[in-house]
N, C-alpha and C positions, 0 to 999 in steps of 0.2 A: 504493500500500500504506500509506504514512504517512497519507494523507488519510483512509482508512478507519479507521485506528486512532484518529486525533484526533477524528473524528466520534463514534466509540464513546465516547471519554473525555468528550465533551460530553454525550452521552446519560446517562452515568454520573453526571456532576455535577448534571444536572437531577434525576435520580432521587434522589440523596442529599439534594437540597434539600428534599425532602418529609419528611426524618427528624424535624424539629422538630414535626411535626403529630401524631406518635404517640409514646407512651412505650414501646411494646413491639411488635415486628412479629409477625405470625402468618401461617402458610402456609395454602394452600388447604385447605378442609374442617375447619379447627381452630375450636374454640369461642372466640368473641371476647367473650362476655358479661362476663368479668371486667375488661375494659378500658373499660367504658362510662363510667366516671368521668373518664377521661383523653382518650378519643376518641369520636367519634360512631360508633355501630354501623353498619357498612356491609355490603352484600351480598357473597357470595363472589365473584361475577363482577366485582367492582371490582378484583380483582387481575389484572393483565395481565402475561404473560411473553413477552418479546421475544427471539427468537433473534439471536445476534450472528454476523454474517458475518465470518469471518476468512480471510485468504489462506493457501493451503497452503504457500507458499514463505517462511514466517517464519524469521527468524534466531533464534539462541538467546536473545539479549537480548529480543527481542519476545515469544517464548514465555514467558520468565520474567515479563515485565510482565503478560501475560494471567493467568498462574497467581497472581501476587500480588493482582491485582484480584479474581479468583475466591475466593481463600482469605480475603480480608478483606471480602467482600461481605456486606451486611446487607439483608434484605428490608424493603420498606416498602409501605404501601397505595398502589395505583396501578400504575404501570409498573415492571416489574422485568426484570432480565436472566434469560433462560432458562438457569439455571446448569447443569442437567443436560445440555442440548444443548452448551453451551460446554465442559464437562468432557469429554464424549464425543469431541467434535471434537479437542480438544487431545491426548487420549490417542492417537487414531489418527494425528495428525500426528507426535507424538513417536516412536511405534513405527515408523512408516514411514521417518522420517529415520534412525533407528538402523539399521534393516534395509537401507537403501540405502547405508550406509557413509558418511553425511555426518558432518562434524565436529560432534558434539553430545555433551556430557558430562552424563549423567543426574544425576550427583552435584551438579552446579551448578544444576540445574533442579528436581529433585524431592527428597523426603525419603526417604533410604534406611532401610528398616525391618528388613531381614534380609540375611545374607550366608552363603553356603556356599563357603568359600575353596577347598576341594579341587576343586570343580566350576566355580569362577569364576562362580557364580550369585548374583544379587542381586535383592531385591524392593524396589520403590520405591512411593511413593504421593504423591498430592496430592488436593485436593478442595475442599469448601466446607461451611459450616455451614448446614444446611437450615432452621434456625429452629424446628424441632419437636423431638419427643422422640428422634428418631434422632440429633440432634446433627450431628457432622461426618461427611459422606459421603465415603468413601475411593474413589479410583480407582487400583487397583493395577496396576503394570507390572512384569514380570519380565524380566531380561536374563541372558544367558549368553555364554560365549566358546567358539567352535569350536576344538577342540584342534589341528586340522590347519592351518588358515590364520589362526588367531588373530583371526578376525573376530567382532565383537560382534553378537548377535542379540537380538531382544526380542519380547514378546507382551503384548497387552492383556487382562489377566485380568478387568477390570471388565465385560467382556461377559458374564461368568458370575456374578461375586460382587463386591459392593462392600464391601470390608473391608480391614483393615490386617494383612498377613502379617508376623509377627515371628520366625518360625522356619522353617528349611529343613533337611530331612533327606534323605539319599540312601538309597533303599530297595534299588534294583538299579541296574544300569548305565543303565537307561532310565526308571526310576520315581523320583519325588521327592515327598516329603510336605511340604506347606506348612501351618503352623498359624497361625491369626489370629483376629481378633475384630472386632466391630462392634456398636454400639448398635442395638437393634431397636425398643425402646419404653421407657417408664418402668419396665415390669415385666420386660423381657427384654433381657439383654445377650447377644448372639450369640457363640458360639465355634465356629470352623470348622476342620475337618481336611480338607484338599484334596489329592488325589493327581493329579499331572500326569504324562504320558508325554512324554519327549523322545527322538525318534527322527529321525535324519537332519536334525538342526537344525530340526525342526518340533515344535511343542507340540500334543499332543492333550489338550485341556482337558475332554474328555468320557470319559476313561478310566473304565471301570466297576470301580472299586476296592471299592465298597460296594453289592453286588447290581447295581443298574442305574445308579448315579450316581457321580460323581467325588468327592463330598464329603459329610460329615456336618455338620449345623448344629444345635447344641443351645442352648437358652436357659439361661443361668446355670450352665453345666456346663463347666468348663475342660478342654481336652484336653492330655495329656502324651504323650510318646513315649519308650519304652525302646529305645535304639539297639541294645543287645546282644541283647535278646530279640526285637526287632522287634515289640513290643506297643504298640498305641495304647490309651490308657486315659483315664479322666476322673477329676477330683477330686470326691469325694462332696459333694453339696450338700443342705442340709436340706429344701429344697422340691423335690418331684418335679414335673417338667414333663409335660404331656400329649404325649408323643412320638408317639403314634398320630395325633393331630390334626396335629402339626407336619410329619410326613412327607408329608402331603397339602396342606400350606400352600404356595401359589404364591409368597408373599413369601419364605419361607425356602428353598425348593428350586426355584423358577422352573419351567422346562420339565420337570424331572425329577419334579415332584410329581404329574404326570398318570398315571403308571404305577401303578395301584392294586394290581396283583399284586405288584410289586416292593416297594411300601410295606408290604404285609402281610408279606412275607418279612423285610424290615428290622426290623419290629416284633417278629416272632418271634425274630429273632437277638439282640436286645439288651434286650427288655422285662423278662424275668425278673430278670436281674441288676440292671438299672437300678432297678426298683421295690422290690427287696429290699434292695439295698445303696446305692443312689443313685449307682452308677458303672457303667461298662462296661469290658471288656477284650477287645480284638480283636487277634488275631495275624495277621501277614502270612504267607500261604501261597500260593505260586505266583502272586504278583502281586495277590492279593485279601486284604482284611481280613475275617476271619470268626471 
């Protein structure tokens, strides 16, 4: 196990040795024409992403070392770590260890971003800087404590959304609202309102709180929640986004974007208020926001 890790560090040092050859790194498919004065223009296929094989039986100290490498990594022309693959694997390893009852402290490994004390629920994140307009890519993990046996459970939310959740609200005994954000591009800062169902210590991350999907994802439109009235609303923004197009956008809604009928219903539900006032107000009724 140690041998694998040190081989990986050697690969990393070799990769970092190339940093002096470029003044600014660029990721795949990005325009590199502006860097022609400092580096030779290279083809897109000159970027190579290498998966990092990591053992599943890592100790906490070793997990933290991998996370530190990931969060401080900078892309260079030539060979690079496959950061997506590494982050996904680390997420699964951490979640599995927590659920198996192993001695692992998320607070010492990850960045805590939200806490709901009454339900002993916490959101964490870690990730990497992608080098493009998306900036830092978050890999969120949620934990909670079983009231009966006091066991801590966890779930990998990055399978559905890469964002930083900063607020948690209890909607019902089984439903929870997570509010977070993530950079989408230079023109779009994403704001996400995500409803999860927690039943029998299992997370349903596909709970249909908004017609056919568990979350709403708006550009440059911040979500707020009125706990007393159980109303989810957005802060008015001077520039109106094309929400009809966004509901069909696979980047913003992944697998849920393919349901064209539900997309139409969502648009009908929020478009009038959104385009007239720049905001939306949705009230929780029988486990659904409408």
